[in-house]
N, C-alpha and C positions, 0 to 999 in steps of 0.2 A: 391514756398513760398506763403502762404496764404495772403490775403489782409490785415488782422489785423496786421501781422508782417510787411508787406511792409509800412503800415501807421505809425507804431512805429518807424521804421528806418527813414522814411521821417521826422517825427516830431523831433526826436533827432538830425538828421543831420542839419535841419533848425535852431534848438535851439542853438546847440554848436558844433557838430561834424564837420560840414563843415568848421567852422572857424579854427579848429585844424586839417585840412585835411592832412597835411604832417607829423602828429604825430600819432604814434601808441597808441591808447587809446580806451576806451569804457565806456559806462554808465552802472552802475549796482546798484542794491539795491532798496531803497525806492522810488526813482523817477520812476523806471520802474514799480514797484508794483502800485504806484499811477496812472500811465498812463493806465495800463491794468484794473484797478478797477474804476477809476474816469474819464478817458479820458484826464487827464493832470497831471503833477507832482504838488503835493501840497507842497512838501518839497523841499529842495535844491537838486541839481543834482550832484551826486557824480561821478567823472571821475577817472578811474583807469588806471594804466600804467604798463608796464612790467619792467621798470627800472627807475633809477634816471635821466638818460639822457633824456628820453622822458618826464618825469615830468618837468625837467628844460626847455625843449624846449616849453612845454605848458605854463609854467609860463612866459617865455620871450614873447611868442606870445600874450598872454592876455594883458600883460603890454604894448607892442608895439602897440596894437590895441586900447589903451586908456581906458581899463577897470580898474575900481578902485578896489584894494584889500581891503576888509573890515575886514578880519580876517587873521591873520598869527600866528598860535599857535604851529608850530613845527611838527604837524602831517599832515599839508597841508595848503593850502590857500583857502580862499573863495573870489571869484570875483563877482562883480555885473555886469552882462551882460544883457543889456536891462532891463527887469523887473525880471530877474531870478538871483538866487544865484547859482553860479557854484563852487563846492567844488573840487579842484584838490587834490587828496589823495597821500600823501608822506609817511605816516606811514607804508603802506603795498604795496609791489609790487608783481605782479602775472604775470606768463608767458602768461596767456590767460584769456578770459572771463570765461571759464569753471572753471579754477582754482580759480578765484575770487569768483564766486557764491558758489563754493564748501566750502568756508570758512565761509559763512554766517550762523547765528544761526538758523533762522526760514525759512522754505521753501517759505513762502509768500514774502520773499526778494530775493529768488534765481532765479533771471532773469537778463539778461544783453542785451544791444543793442549796436552793433557796426555799422560801416558803411554799412556792407553787411549782417548781420545776427542777429537773436534774439536767444539767448541761455536760457535755463531754466532747472530746475530739473523736473523730470517726473510728480510730483503732484502739480507743481506751480499753475496752473489754477484752479484745483479742490479745493485746500486749500484756495486759494484766494476767490473763489465763496462761499465757506462755512464759510469763515472767521475763519478758523481753524488753530491754531499754532501748527505746527509739527516741531520737532527738526531736523535740518539738521547737524549742527556741534555745538560744545561748546568750541571754543578756549578761550572764556573770559565768563565763567559762571556767574560771578558777574554782568557783563554788561547785560547778557541775562535776569537775574532776574529783573534788573531794567527796561529793555525794555519791559518785560512781562507786567508790570504795565501800560505802555503807550498803548500797544496793547489792553488790556482789556478795557481801557477807550474808545477805538475806536470801541468796539463791537466785538473784537475777543475773542476766547476761546481756552483753552488748556485742554487736557484730563489729568487724574491723572498720566498716564504713563509718559507724558511729564514732568509734575512737578517733578516726582520722578527722572528722568534723570537729571534735573537741580540740584536738591537737592544733588544727589550723586556726580555730578561734583564739586559742591561747597565744599562738605565734603572732597574731595581729595586735596584741596588747603592747602598747608602749609603756614599759614599766617606769620610764623617766617622766612621762606626762602625768602629773598628779591630778589633772583635771578631767581625766576620762570618765565617762558616766558608766562604764562597765567594770570598773574596778575601784576599790576604796583602799586607803592606806592608813596604817597606824601612825601616830605621831613620829615614830622613829624612821618612817619612810618605807617600812616593809609592807608588802601587799596584805590586805585583809580579805578574807573569804566572806563575801556577802551573798545573800540569796533572796529570792522572793518566796519560794515555798520551803 
C-alpha cells in the first residue's frame, strides 16, 4: 500500500473510525475527495454501513461517548465530534465500500476509506486532478443536476456528453409516478432533490 493511502487511513481512523472500531463502517464521498485534493475534509464526513444494526450501534456509541447530535432528519444523523461534523448515513445501506462508491454520481466522489483500505474507481485521481466531472451513476439525476451547479462554482467542469447523459436520465423520470425509486416528492407533490453522497 502506498504512503498516500496509509496517511488517509491514519487520518480517518484518528478522526472517527477508531472511535467506531467495533462497528463495520467506512468513510466515502466528499470528505475523501476533499482529503485527496486539499489534505483535509472541508465538508462533513459521511459514514456508511452495511445494515441498520451497524448504523444503530454507531448511533449509540456516539451518544454514549457524549457527542451532540445536531441534525436528525430521517436519512441519518449528524454528530459534532471535536471540530468535525460526522454524518452517519441511514438512508442507504451498502454491502461494501465498493458498492457504496458504485452508487455515487460523479467519479470525483467515488472513493472510500476503511480501517484497512482505500477503494476508488479507476479514474478518481485523474478526474480529481483535472477537476473533471465524469458520470459514474445516475440514481438520482435531479440531485446530480443540482450538485453540478455546486461543482461548477468550485471550478469543476463537465463535457457535453456528461450533460447529455444527465438530461436523458431526467427525461426518463415520470413525474406523475410518485412510486419511482429514483425520485422523491414533497407532500404537495413537487419533486424533492435526494442524493446518496
